[in-house]
C-alpha positions in Angstrom: 19.1 37.6 -21.5 15.8 35.9 -21.5 15.0 33.0 -23.9 12.0 31.6 -24.0 11.3 27.7 -24.3 9.3 24.6 -23.2 9.7 21.2 -21.4 10.0 18.2 -23.9 10.2 14.9 -22.4 11.7 16.4 -19.2 14.1 18.4 -21.1 14.3 22.1 -21.5 14.0 22.8 -25.5 14.9 26.7 -26.2 12.8 28.4 -28.8 14.1 30.4 -31.7 17.8 30.4 -33.3 19.6 31.1 -30.0 22.5 28.7 -29.4 24.5 28.5 -26.2 28.0 27.6 -25.7 28.7 24.1 -24.5 28.8 24.2 -20.4 27.1 27.7 -20.3 25.5 28.2 -16.9 21.9 29.1 -17.1 18.9 29.6 -14.5 15.4 28.2 -15.5 12.4 29.7 -14.0 8.7 28.6 -14.5 6.1 30.7 -15.5 3.7 29.1 -13.4 3.8 26.8 -10.4 4.2 23.2 -11.0 1.1 21.1 -10.0 1.2 19.5 -6.4 -0.8 16.5 -7.4 0.9 13.4 -8.7 0.4 12.7 -12.5 -0.3 9.0 -11.8 -2.5 7.6 -9.3 -1.1 5.5 -6.7 -1.9 2.0 -5.6 -4.8 1.8 -3.0 -4.0 0.0 0.3 -6.7 -2.3 1.8 -7.0 -2.3 5.5 -6.7 -4.4 7.7 -3.3 -5.7 6.1 -3.8 -8.8 8.0 -7.3 -10.2 7.9 -8.6 -11.8 11.1 -12.0 -12.4 12.8 -10.7 -10.1 15.7 -9.0 -7.4 14.0 -6.1 -6.0 16.4 -5.5 -9.2 18.1 -2.8 -10.7 15.9 0.3 -11.2 17.9 2.9 -10.6 15.0 6.4 -11.3 16.5 9.6 -12.3 14.4 9.1 -15.9 14.9 5.3 -15.7 13.7 6.3 -13.6 10.6 9.2 -16.2 9.9 6.5 -19.2 10.1 4.0 -17.1 7.9 7.0 -16.6 5.2 7.8 -20.2 5.5 4.3 -21.4 5.0 4.0 -19.1 1.9 7.6 -20.6 0.4 6.1 -24.2 1.1 2.7 -23.5 -0.9 2.8 -24.9 -4.7 
């Protein structure tokens, strides 16, 4: 049996007067391939993530990262 329907708010809504029993197993196929593009634009990342007069020269050890985080916690 083929029953037409549409997706509404993420739920498949069947068209027509057909009612299926609760718990009925169904198979849903899409008439066209879904779009591969994201529906919402992502947030852009700015490079370099850490600004420096000499990019690539920062030595970010665990200790230095801890110092930076402590400095941020101390700021008002």
